[in-house]
Backbone as CSV, one residue per row, in Angstrom:
resi,resn,N_x,N_y,N_z,CA_x,CA_y,CA_z,C_x,C_y,C_z
1,MET,0.848,-1.188,0.000,0.000,0.000,0.000,0.883,1.238,0.000
2,PRO,0.629,2.264,-0.807,1.457,3.456,-0.836,1.466,4.144,0.507
3,ALA,2.582,4.804,0.799,2.705,5.471,2.086,1.731,6.627,2.226
4,THR,1.205,7.121,1.116,0.291,8.252,1.186,-1.132,7.827,1.506
5,ALA,-1.422,6.540,1.479,-2.772,6.067,1.751,-2.960,5.857,3.245
6,PRO,-4.020,6.436,3.858,-4.224,6.278,5.289,-4.641,4.867,5.640
7,SER,-4.208,4.399,6.803,-4.627,3.093,7.261,-6.033,3.185,7.812
8,ALA,-6.649,2.036,8.044,-8.011,2.023,8.562,-8.083,2.668,9.926
9,SER,-7.020,2.471,10.740,-7.037,3.002,12.098,-6.840,4.500,12.136
10,SER,-6.124,5.059,11.144,-5.821,6.488,11.173,-6.760,7.328,10.322
11,ALA,-7.618,6.688,9.530,-8.476,7.429,8.619,-9.436,8.356,9.351
12,ALA,-9.852,7.989,10.589,-10.842,8.781,11.319,-10.209,9.784,12.281
13,LEU,-8.876,9.931,12.256,-8.210,10.851,13.163,-8.552,12.300,12.812
14,PRO,-8.554,13.196,13.817,-8.820,14.626,13.567,-7.625,15.274,12.882
15,THR,-7.483,15.033,11.587,-6.297,15.427,10.831,-6.403,16.855,10.321
16,LEU,-5.390,17.660,10.581,-5.298,19.016,10.062,-4.373,19.088,8.853
17,LEU,-3.380,18.205,8.812,-2.427,18.157,7.700,-1.849,16.754,7.639
18,ARG,-1.697,16.229,6.416,-1.102,14.901,6.264,-0.393,14.828,4.913
19,LEU,0.937,14.976,4.941,1.746,14.953,3.728,2.804,13.872,3.872
20,ARG,2.855,12.927,2.919,3.845,11.850,2.966,4.417,11.588,1.578
21,ASP,5.727,11.454,1.536,6.397,11.091,0.301,6.151,9.608,0.010
22,GLU,6.090,9.266,-1.260,5.837,7.872,-1.641,6.954,6.938,-1.184
23,THR,8.145,7.474,-0.947,9.272,6.624,-0.544,9.263,6.299,0.944
24,PHE,8.445,6.988,1.725,8.408,6.766,3.164,7.809,5.394,3.450
25,ASP,8.559,4.570,4.190,8.134,3.214,4.516,8.046,3.056,6.041
26,PRO,6.863,3.251,6.623,6.724,3.140,8.080,7.095,1.760,8.620
27,ALA,7.117,0.754,7.761,7.475,-0.594,8.213,8.964,-0.713,8.524
28,ASN,9.748,0.308,8.176,11.192,0.305,8.426,11.580,1.535,9.246
29,PRO,11.102,1.663,10.492,11.328,2.894,11.265,12.793,3.174,11.569
30,GLY,13.649,2.151,11.548,15.054,2.360,11.845,15.767,3.248,10.849
31,ALA,15.152,3.463,9.681,15.762,4.315,8.655,15.406,5.788,8.838
32,TYR,14.615,6.101,9.886,14.078,7.458,10.014,14.234,8.010,11.433
33,ASN,14.234,9.350,11.501,14.060,10.072,12.755,12.624,10.567,12.830
34,LEU,12.041,10.463,14.010,10.672,10.926,14.230,10.720,12.150,15.131
35,TYR,10.104,13.252,14.664,10.082,14.499,15.429,8.640,14.861,15.774
36,LEU,8.395,15.181,17.046,7.058,15.492,17.532,7.067,16.837,18.241
37,LEU,6.027,17.626,18.023,5.853,18.909,18.706,4.456,18.923,19.307
38,ALA,4.393,18.887,20.640,3.118,18.803,21.349,2.790,20.132,22.003
39,SER,1.603,20.649,21.719,1.097,21.853,22.356,-0.330,21.561,22.817
40,PRO,-0.899,22.399,23.670,-2.266,22.134,24.123,-3.233,21.992,22.950
41,GLY,-3.828,20.834,22.823,-4.829,20.603,21.787,-4.302,20.218,20.431
42,ARG,-2.968,20.025,20.292,-2.452,19.759,18.942,-1.130,19.008,18.992
43,LEU,-0.922,18.142,17.991,0.356,17.461,17.813,0.800,17.605,16.366
44,CYS,2.023,18.080,16.168,2.634,18.115,14.842,3.741,17.081,14.812
45,LEU,3.934,16.434,13.677,4.999,15.443,13.560,5.658,15.543,12.191
46,ALA,6.938,15.183,12.180,7.710,15.137,10.934,8.605,13.913,10.977
47,VAL,8.892,13.375,9.795,9.763,12.208,9.675,10.874,12.536,8.690
48,ALA,12.117,12.248,9.095,13.273,12.517,8.234,14.001,11.223,7.921
49,ASP,14.284,10.998,6.643,15.092,9.875,6.203,16.538,10.142,6.607
50,VAL,17.108,9.268,7.434,18.438,9.507,7.993,19.516,9.511,6.913
51,GLU,19.518,8.505,6.067,20.579,8.376,5.069,20.539,9.508,4.048
52,ARG,19.341,9.869,3.613,19.217,10.908,2.591,19.115,12.317,3.175
53,ARG,19.025,12.420,4.519,18.840,13.716,5.171,17.697,14.466,4.505
54,LYS,16.536,13.806,4.486,15.399,14.356,3.754,14.113,14.139,4.552
55,PHE,13.322,15.204,4.679,12.016,15.088,5.326,11.034,14.440,4.355
56,VAL,10.395,13.391,4.828,9.502,12.625,3.953,8.077,12.592,4.470
57,ALA,7.791,13.221,5.607,6.427,13.274,6.121,6.267,14.489,7.013
58,LEU,5.085,15.101,6.940,4.723,16.234,7.785,3.229,16.131,8.055
59,GLU,2.876,16.057,9.350,1.474,15.850,9.707,1.101,16.696,10.924
60,GLU,-0.197,16.981,11.051,-0.694,17.761,12.182,-2.067,17.229,12.571
61,TYR,-2.274,17.072,13.877,-3.523,16.505,14.382,-4.043,17.309,15.563
62,GLN,-5.357,17.391,15.695,-5.978,17.905,16.899,-5.924,16.823,17.969
63,LEU,-5.663,17.242,19.197,-5.652,16.304,20.311,-6.987,16.362,21.034
64,THR,-7.504,15.204,21.369,-8.760,15.108,22.094,-8.487,14.460,23.453
65,THR,-9.513,13.906,24.065,-9.346,13.254,25.355,-8.286,12.162,25.273
66,GLY,-7.371,12.179,26.216,-6.291,11.191,26.197,-5.011,11.714,25.603
67,GLY,-5.059,12.871,24.915,-3.864,13.523,24.404,-3.062,12.694,23.418
68,VAL,-1.748,12.872,23.474,-0.846,12.216,22.527,-0.922,10.689,22.621
69,PRO,-0.916,10.083,23.825,-0.984,8.611,23.890,-2.227,8.042,23.210
70,ALA,-3.363,8.709,23.384,-4.588,8.224,22.748,-4.509,8.357,21.236
71,LEU,-3.952,9.457,20.757,-3.773,9.633,19.314,-2.845,8.569,18.750
72,ALA,-1.761,8.287,19.476,-0.780,7.306,19.002,-1.398,5.922,18.836
73,GLU,-2.336,5.578,19.689,-2.980,4.264,19.602,-3.745,4.098,18.299
74,GLN,-4.255,5.195,17.741,-5.031,5.124,16.500,-4.174,5.372,15.255
75,HIS,-3.000,5.952,15.452,-2.154,6.330,14.321,-1.422,5.099,13.782
76,ASP,-1.085,5.120,12.495,-0.515,3.932,11.878,0.956,3.710,12.185
77,PHE,1.696,4.751,12.646,3.106,4.473,12.958,3.620,5.143,14.230
78,LEU,2.819,5.946,14.903,3.301,6.668,16.082,3.698,5.750,17.232
79,SER,3.087,4.589,17.322,3.405,3.672,18.417,4.505,2.672,18.063
80,LEU,5.059,2.785,16.854,6.094,1.843,16.445,7.377,2.060,17.234
81,ARG,8.080,0.994,17.517,9.395,1.061,18.136,10.464,0.884,17.057
82,GLY,11.701,1.201,17.401,12.800,0.942,16.488,13.212,2.108,15.629
83,TRP,12.728,3.349,15.909,13.163,4.519,15.160,14.651,4.778,15.413
84,ASN,15.303,5.399,14.457,16.702,5.769,14.673,16.816,6.750,15.829
85,ALA,15.912,7.730,15.873,15.868,8.699,16.966,14.467,9.286,17.036
86,VAL,14.039,9.627,18.249,12.744,10.268,18.456,12.969,11.491,19.340
87,ARG,12.489,12.654,18.890,12.591,13.873,19.694,11.201,14.477,19.839
88,LEU,10.812,14.704,21.076,9.508,15.278,21.388,9.703,16.623,22.068
89,ALA,9.212,17.689,21.434,9.301,19.034,22.007,7.937,19.438,22.552
90,VAL,7.955,20.126,23.689,6.722,20.615,24.299,6.752,22.137,24.329
91,THR,5.599,22.751,24.134,5.506,24.203,24.187,5.188,24.642,25.610
92,GLY,5.079,25.947,25.799,4.728,26.467,27.114,5.716,27.499,27.620
93,ARG,5.314,28.189,28.677,6.136,29.265,29.238,6.972,28.795,30.417
94,ALA,6.831,27.529,30.797,7.532,27.005,31.978,8.930,26.524,31.605
95,PHE,9.844,27.479,31.376,11.222,27.135,31.028,12.137,28.260,31.474
96,THR,13.417,27.966,31.591,14.420,28.981,31.870,15.739,28.551,31.248
97,LEU,16.497,29.508,30.762,17.794,29.248,30.144,18.899,29.698,31.088
98,LEU,19.882,28.820,31.298,20.988,29.093,32.210,22.313,28.930,31.488
99,PRO,23.317,29.749,31.819,24.662,29.510,31.283,25.170,28.147,31.756
100,SER,25.745,27.383,30.859,26.199,26.033,31.191,27.122,25.982,32.416
101,PRO,28.073,26.927,32.560,28.974,26.845,33.724,28.259,26.994,35.070
102,LEU,27.056,27.584,35.065,26.333,27.807,36.313,25.361,26.673,36.639
103,PHE,25.247,25.705,35.735,24.264,24.637,35.932,24.928,23.378,36.458
104,ARG,24.262,22.753,37.436,24.689,21.456,37.943,23.512,20.502,37.894
105,ALA,23.733,19.308,37.393,22.678,18.298,37.356,22.129,18.088,38.758
106,GLY,20.816,18.093,38.869,20.157,17.984,40.160,19.579,19.302,40.634
107,ASP,19.988,20.410,39.978,19.505,21.737,40.360,18.314,22.203,39.520
108,GLU,17.774,21.308,38.700,16.715,21.704,37.771,15.522,22.337,38.479
109,LEU,15.047,21.676,39.518,13.846,22.162,40.197,14.084,23.527,40.825
110,ALA,15.229,23.705,41.470,15.540,24.984,42.101,15.641,26.096,41.069
111,ALA,16.232,25.802,39.909,16.369,26.808,38.861,15.021,27.204,38.285
112,LEU,14.164,26.220,38.051,12.872,26.510,37.428,11.946,27.238,38.383
113,ARG,12.064,26.973,39.677,11.157,27.575,40.659,11.286,29.092,40.736
114,LEU,12.365,29.640,40.196,12.495,31.088,40.138,11.473,31.700,39.191
115,HIS,10.953,30.886,38.268,10.012,31.380,37.263,8.686,30.609,37.254
116,HIS,8.727,29.372,37.710,7.532,28.512,37.599,7.550,27.474,38.710
117,THR,6.409,27.300,39.353,6.268,26.261,40.377,5.622,25.038,39.738
118,PRO,6.367,23.947,39.573,5.793,22.757,38.924,4.605,22.207,39.706
119,THR,3.620,21.733,38.983,2.454,21.108,39.585,2.746,19.631,39.834
120,PRO,1.888,18.946,40.613,2.113,17.515,40.857,2.073,16.653,39.593
121,THR,1.484,17.170,38.514,1.390,16.391,37.270,2.528,16.704,36.302
122,GLU,3.498,17.521,36.727,4.601,17.906,35.845,5.915,17.266,36.286
123,THR,6.793,17.072,35.330,8.162,16.651,35.583,9.093,17.740,35.086
124,VAL,10.270,17.842,35.669,11.228,18.880,35.287,12.405,18.220,34.584
125,ARG,12.742,18.725,33.402,13.821,18.168,32.587,14.788,19.272,32.177
126,HIS,15.908,18.882,31.567,16.822,19.885,31.023,17.451,19.372,29.735
127,THR,17.834,20.321,28.886,18.500,20.045,27.614,19.704,20.974,27.488
128,THR,20.820,20.447,27.027,22.015,21.272,26.857,22.100,21.815,25.438
129,HIS,22.718,22.994,25.310,22.965,23.639,24.019,24.460,23.931,23.919
130,PRO,25.259,22.951,23.515,26.721,23.158,23.480,27.144,24.355,22.644
131,GLY,26.483,24.567,21.511,26.873,25.662,20.640,26.644,27.029,21.247
132,LEU,25.672,27.129,22.149,25.363,28.400,22.787,25.807,28.439,24.240
133,GLU,26.376,27.346,24.724,26.809,27.224,26.112,25.667,27.533,27.071
134,LEU,24.498,26.937,26.779,23.310,27.148,27.586,22.685,25.817,27.969
135,VAL,21.898,25.849,29.036,21.075,24.717,29.451,19.641,25.208,29.553
136,ASN,18.719,24.476,28.951,17.302,24.805,28.996,16.624,23.900,30.023
137,VAL,16.120,24.486,31.109,15.396,23.740,32.146,13.912,24.021,31.955
138,PHE,13.087,22.975,31.916,11.679,23.169,31.594,10.793,22.151,32.299
139,ALA,9.516,22.484,32.386,8.515,21.586,32.951,7.696,20.983,31.819
140,ALA,7.323,19.729,31.994,6.521,19.035,30.988,5.532,18.115,31.693
141,ASP,4.506,17.751,30.978,3.513,16.837,31.523,4.161,15.487,31.838
142,ALA,4.033,15.050,33.080,4.702,13.820,33.506,4.155,12.599,32.772
143,ALA,2.853,12.586,32.516,2.266,11.443,31.809,2.788,11.356,30.382
144,LEU,2.991,12.505,29.746,3.539,12.515,28.383,4.984,12.034,28.390
145,ALA,5.759,12.458,29.396,7.148,12.008,29.513,7.214,10.503,29.743
146,ASP,6.317,9.983,30.572,6.273,8.538,30.825,5.911,7.778,29.553
147,TRP,4.967,8.317,28.788,4.578,7.668,27.529,5.749,7.630,26.559
148,LEU,6.499,8.724,26.483,7.656,8.773,25.583,8.657,7.680,25.930
149,THR,8.949,7.528,27.210,9.907,6.504,27.642,9.372,5.105,27.421
150,ALA,8.105,4.899,27.768,7.511,3.569,27.627,7.408,3.145,26.168
151,THR,7.202,4.108,25.277,6.996,3.784,23.863,8.311,3.640,23.111
152,TYR,9.260,4.536,23.363,10.480,4.572,22.557,11.752,4.250,23.329
153,GLY,11.662,4.107,24.644,12.841,3.779,25.431,13.912,4.847,25.337
154,ALA,15.170,4.421,25.298,16.294,5.355,25.279,16.371,6.147,23.975
155,THR,15.650,5.704,22.944,15.648,6.417,21.663,14.928,7.754,21.769
156,GLY,13.957,7.853,22.688,13.151,9.058,22.819,13.802,10.110,23.700
157,ARG,13.725,11.356,23.278,14.286,12.467,24.062,13.295,13.614,24.066
158,MET,13.060,14.175,25.247,12.124,15.290,25.400,12.899,16.595,25.575
159,LEU,12.390,17.668,24.955,13.003,18.974,25.093,11.949,20.053,24.937
160,HIS,12.310,21.274,25.295,11.393,22.398,25.145,11.492,22.931,23.719
161,HIS,10.362,23.438,23.214,10.365,23.863,21.800,11.307,25.033,21.550
162,THR,11.629,25.817,22.581,12.601,26.890,22.383,13.984,26.327,22.062
163,SER,14.287,25.136,22.557,15.564,24.497,22.217,15.625,24.177,20.733
164,ALA,14.510,23.666,20.191,14.458,23.386,18.759,14.556,24.673,17.951
165,LEU,13.833,25.703,18.386,13.847,26.976,17.673,15.257,27.566,17.640
166,LEU,15.943,27.554,18.777,17.298,28.093,18.837,18.257,27.286,17.964
167,ALA,18.112,25.963,17.986,18.972,25.119,17.158,18.767,25.421,15.678
168,GLY,17.520,25.643,15.276,17.234,25.954,13.887,17.783,27.301,13.465
169,ILE,17.664,28.296,14.346,18.181,29.623,14.026,19.698,29.595,13.890
170,VAL,20.362,28.946,14.841,21.825,28.860,14.792,22.279,28.134,13.531
171,ASN,21.565,27.068,13.158,21.907,26.312,11.949,21.766,27.171,10.693
172,GLN,20.794,28.080,10.709,20.502,28.864,9.515,21.369,30.120,9.386
173,ARG,21.848,30.630,10.497,22.636,31.856,10.487,24.086,31.596,10.078
174,GLY,24.700,32.574,9.452,26.127,32.509,9.182,26.914,33.000,10.381
175,ALA,28.216,32.782,10.368,29.066,33.159,11.499,29.052,34.663,11.745
176,ALA,28.867,35.434,10.682,28.907,36.887,10.814,27.526,37.519,10.706
177,SER,26.483,36.767,11.018,25.122,37.288,10.911,24.898,38.436,11.886
178,PRO,24.153,39.451,11.464,23.922,40.601,12.345,22.964,40.260,13.478
179,ARG,22.957,41.086,14.481,22.020,40.990,15.595,20.605,41.136,15.051
180,ARG,19.718,40.209,15.449,18.398,40.195,14.808,17.340,39.645,15.762
181,LEU,16.119,40.100,15.535,14.960,39.616,16.298,14.204,38.585,15.470
182,TYR,13.836,37.486,16.120,13.090,36.406,15.471,11.786,36.176,16.216
183,LEU,10.691,36.022,15.453,9.368,35.787,16.020,8.863,34.421,15.599
184,ASN,8.215,33.730,16.526,7.591,32.451,16.187,6.228,32.363,16.887
185,PRO,5.164,32.902,16.264,3.833,32.794,16.852,3.317,31.355,16.780
186,GLY,2.726,30.894,17.881,2.102,29.577,17.932,0.714,29.693,18.512
187,PRO,0.070,28.564,18.818,-1.276,28.613,19.397,-1.283,29.331,20.750
188,GLN,-1.838,30.519,20.793,-1.985,31.313,22.022,-0.647,31.728,22.625
189,GLU,0.434,31.630,21.864,1.750,31.975,22.386,2.579,32.701,21.331
190,LEU,3.569,33.446,21.809,4.530,34.096,20.924,5.921,33.905,21.510
191,THR,6.818,33.311,20.739,8.217,33.154,21.157,9.060,34.217,20.471
192,LEU,9.848,34.934,21.261,10.719,35.992,20.753,12.162,35.653,21.079
193,VAL,13.039,35.774,20.087,14.459,35.491,20.255,15.265,36.638,19.669
194,VAL,16.247,37.108,20.400,17.211,38.075,19.875,18.583,37.410,19.945
195,LEU,19.208,37.308,18.786,20.486,36.614,18.697,21.468,37.452,17.908
196,GLY,22.621,37.703,18.517,23.728,38.358,17.838,24.912,37.414,17.861
197,GLN,26.045,37.860,18.397,27.165,36.948,18.594,26.843,35.919,19.672
198,HIS,25.935,36.294,20.573,25.457,35.407,21.621,23.944,35.565,21.739
199,LEU,23.299,34.622,22.390,21.874,34.747,22.651,21.661,35.879,23.657
200,GLU,20.843,36.859,23.272,20.579,37.996,24.148,19.203,37.914,24.810
201,TYR,18.283,37.226,24.154,16.927,37.203,24.697,16.165,36.009,24.139
202,CYS,15.375,35.379,24.997,14.471,34.319,24.564,13.345,34.226,25.580
203,ASN,12.116,34.414,25.119,10.982,34.363,26.037,9.725,33.958,25.275
204,VAL,8.761,33.442,26.009,7.473,33.036,25.447,6.379,33.830,26.161
205,PHE,5.545,34.513,25.382,4.454,35.315,25.923,3.111,34.684,25.564
206,ALA,2.151,34.849,26.455,0.777,34.454,26.153,0.158,35.528,25.268
207,CYS,-0.338,35.128,24.092,-0.912,36.079,23.134,-2.226,35.532,22.587
208,THR,-3.230,36.398,22.526,-4.517,35.979,21.973,-4.955,36.838,20.795
209,THR,-4.320,38.002,20.603,-4.716,38.906,19.528,-3.491,39.374,18.747
210,ALA,-3.756,39.953,17.578,-2.677,40.532,16.775,-2.015,41.684,17.522
211,GLU,-2.811,42.431,18.274,-2.270,43.545,19.045,-1.292,43.057,20.108
212,ASP,-1.574,41.885,20.712,-0.650,41.309,21.696,0.712,41.029,21.064
213,VAL,0.687,40.442,19.882,1.935,40.087,19.193,2.759,41.340,18.920
214,VAL,2.119,42.381,18.399,2.836,43.614,18.083,3.328,44.296,19.356
215,TYR,2.514,44.287,20.400,2.908,44.935,21.655,4.185,44.317,22.208
216,TYR,4.226,43.003,22.323,5.409,42.356,22.892,6.622,42.489,21.975
217,THR,6.383,42.480,20.672,7.496,42.637,19.733,8.149,44.009,19.877
218,ILE,7.335,45.045,19.879,7.863,46.406,20.018,8.491,46.597,21.391
219,LEU,7.877,46.016,22.418,8.420,46.133,23.770,9.830,45.560,23.854
220,VAL,10.016,44.362,23.300,11.333,43.725,23.332,12.332,44.517,22.498
221,MET,11.911,45.023,21.346,12.812,45.822,20.524,13.269,47.068,21.277
222,GLN,12.356,47.721,21.979,12.723,48.919,22.731,13.681,48.581,23.872
223,GLU,13.403,47.491,24.591,14.229,47.130,25.736,15.647,46.733,25.323
224,LEU,15.795,46.177,24.114,17.106,45.723,23.675,17.752,46.675,22.668
225,GLY,17.162,47.839,22.480,17.779,48.845,21.628,17.711,48.544,20.146
226,LEU,16.694,47.807,19.720,16.501,47.548,18.293,15.555,48.594,17.711
227,ASP,15.783,48.953,16.463,15.048,50.036,15.821,14.020,49.478,14.834
228,PRO,12.721,49.694,15.084,11.684,49.198,14.149,11.812,49.776,12.743
229,GLU,12.520,50.882,12.602,12.699,51.490,11.287,13.899,50.914,10.540
230,GLN,14.844,50.329,11.267,16.095,49.899,10.652,16.332,48.387,10.749
231,ASP,16.105,47.808,11.909,16.479,46.411,12.143,15.471,45.439,11.533
232,GLU,16.011,44.371,10.971,15.173,43.372,10.311,14.593,42.397,11.320
233,VAL,13.343,42.013,11.112,12.644,41.044,11.970,12.211,39.869,11.102
234,THR,12.567,38.668,11.535,12.218,37.446,10.800,11.086,36.730,11.519
235,VAL,10.085,36.309,10.754,8.885,35.690,11.323,8.714,34.275,10.785
236,TRP,8.541,33.330,11.699,8.078,31.992,11.344,6.719,31.777,12.008
237,GLY,6.190,30.560,11.909,5.018,30.242,12.712,3.715,30.199,11.963
238,GLU,2.650,30.328,12.742,1.310,30.056,12.251,0.560,31.335,11.917
239,LEU,0.893,31.922,10.801,0.140,33.056,10.307,0.252,33.092,8.788
240,MET,-0.744,33.702,8.184,-0.779,33.802,6.732,-0.238,35.167,6.306
241,PRO,0.238,35.282,5.055,0.740,36.581,4.582,-0.297,37.693,4.676
242,ASP,-1.592,37.346,4.568,-2.652,38.356,4.647,-3.321,38.382,6.017
243,SER,-2.681,37.778,7.023,-3.260,37.725,8.360,-3.211,39.079,9.036
244,ALA,-4.072,39.266,10.038,-4.091,40.522,10.792,-2.775,40.729,11.529
245,VAL,-2.170,39.641,12.004,-0.906,39.754,12.734,0.185,40.312,11.836
246,PHE,0.358,39.715,10.665,1.438,40.164,9.782,1.190,41.577,9.258
247,SER,-0.073,41.885,8.960,-0.399,43.234,8.477,-0.082,44.277,9.539
248,LEU,-0.395,43.970,10.789,-0.126,44.919,11.864,1.372,45.043,12.124
249,LEU,2.089,43.929,12.039,3.537,43.989,12.197,4.157,44.895,11.140
250,ARG,3.689,44.797,9.906,4.239,45.614,8.821,3.916,47.098,9.011
251,THR,2.865,47.380,9.769,2.514,48.769,10.042,3.541,49.431,10.957
252,TYR,4.088,48.655,11.894,4.981,49.217,12.907,6.450,48.880,12.683
253,ILE,6.741,47.886,11.855,8.126,47.472,11.623,8.393,47.522,10.119
254,ARG,9.392,48.282,9.719,9.639,48.490,8.294,10.182,47.226,7.618
255,ASN,11.140,46.551,8.264,11.812,45.413,7.632,11.399,44.104,8.306
256,VAL,10.190,43.677,8.051,9.714,42.407,8.586,9.517,41.444,7.420
257,ARG,10.007,40.214,7.576,9.901,39.243,6.486,9.683,37.858,7.049
258,PHE,9.145,36.992,6.227,8.995,35.593,6.618,10.322,34.863,6.473
259,GLY,10.580,33.926,7.370,11.784,33.126,7.309,11.623,31.913,6.402
260,PHE,12.686,31.138,6.304,12.699,29.953,5.454,12.813,28.694,6.310
261,ARG,12.629,27.565,5.678,12.835,26.291,6.366,14.291,26.129,6.778
262,PRO,14.554,25.270,7.752,15.945,24.978,8.100,16.721,24.474,6.897
263,GLY,17.972,24.895,6.777,18.817,24.468,5.663,19.608,23.224,6.003
264,ASN,20.477,22.836,5.086,21.335,21.654,5.235,20.542,20.362,5.351
265,VAL,19.360,20.352,4.791,18.523,19.161,4.778,17.573,19.297,3.591
266,GLN,17.129,18.164,3.049,16.242,18.180,1.893,14.789,17.968,2.330
267,TYR,13.881,18.302,1.401,12.456,18.182,1.684,11.743,17.525,0.496
268,SER,10.855,16.601,0.805,10.037,15.992,-0.237,9.191,17.054,-0.925
269,TYR,8.924,16.838,-2.201,8.081,17.774,-2.937,6.698,17.867,-2.328
270,ARG,6.296,16.847,-1.572,4.992,16.878,-0.924,4.858,18.056,0.039
271,LEU,5.977,18.477,0.628,5.943,19.559,1.601,5.832,20.931,0.940
272,ASN,5.855,20.954,-0.395,5.661,22.221,-1.091,4.249,22.762,-0.915
273,ASP,3.358,21.935,-0.370,1.968,22.351,-0.155,1.815,23.289,1.033
274,VAL,2.886,23.501,1.816,2.802,24.405,2.968,3.824,25.524,2.808
275,PHE,3.529,26.685,3.397,4.471,27.804,3.346,5.774,27.416,4.033
276,GLU,6.891,27.913,3.484,8.205,27.537,4.002,8.460,28.030,5.425
277,TYR,7.779,29.070,5.854,8.023,29.608,7.190,7.242,28.866,8.282
278,ARG,6.380,27.943,7.901,5.597,27.205,8.888,6.373,25.985,9.397
279,TYR,6.059,25.578,10.605,6.632,24.379,11.240,8.150,24.473,11.426
280,PHE,8.672,25.693,11.550,10.127,25.847,11.670,10.661,25.164,12.930
281,ASP,9.978,25.346,14.073,10.473,24.741,15.306,10.385,23.222,15.262
282,LEU,9.338,22.698,14.628,9.227,21.243,14.462,10.365,20.705,13.602
283,LEU,10.583,21.297,12.431,11.625,20.834,11.525,13.017,21.039,12.108
284,SER,13.159,22.041,12.976,14.458,22.324,13.578,14.855,21.289,14.643
285,LEU,13.930,20.410,15.010,14.294,19.311,15.908,15.382,18.433,15.289
286,HIS,15.530,18.520,13.971,16.573,17.754,13.282,17.966,18.173,13.748
287,PHE,18.091,19.398,14.258,19.395,19.923,14.663,19.538,20.063,16.173
288,ALA,18.488,19.715,16.896,18.494,19.907,18.360,19.147,18.722,19.073
């Protein structure tokens, strides 16, 4: 059966996007990396062929009762074992970035409590960023973390979506890239990153309107001495070129543009059906 044909179990899933290259063979998971991005009410996934360094699947689903584990039970390959690597990123504001020299394993909870008090249903994890000499400490749903381990074992790794976003930006920038602001709007959230020779700023704001996005963008630019008339702003994420968010951004920022997909990797022609600036943090898990 062609890889593009849905299985009986997955045909009834709440599918928002389903793109698969004909060469993708779910029966051979060891040839692929599986990347997952979980946010409240939604799961995005991508599959990359390891040998060819090529993305061969991109999918998005609404999450219902039972979340990711329940979706995986109905999906045709999400519960498979034997992937070359599995990376699951979680969204949210419960994270903090620390300089690597100041971090000691075992201090995760103390570090995160400065910004977020974990609930009884959360677990605290950390991810290192050798290229930026940073450690990302974050909270995640404990049941989701348990499912990841139970399903994929040591192959599965959990991280915060800001880690994926930073890895993608660093991969895409040249050594002499100028200081720049990057935006990544997601469901009810806005991630802002300012990166020059070093990471200067990274934060996630709760946003529900286009005005919220513009307010936080201008606020961060003012606080870090960036000029809306001169400095370029790169946008990824979930908005259309004719969206209210992008139109309002262009009203207040002269040099705002959409970003591109992560480089140094190939993409199936099937993925041409989506704008290149979408799913950047998901696709950037390839470099995280």
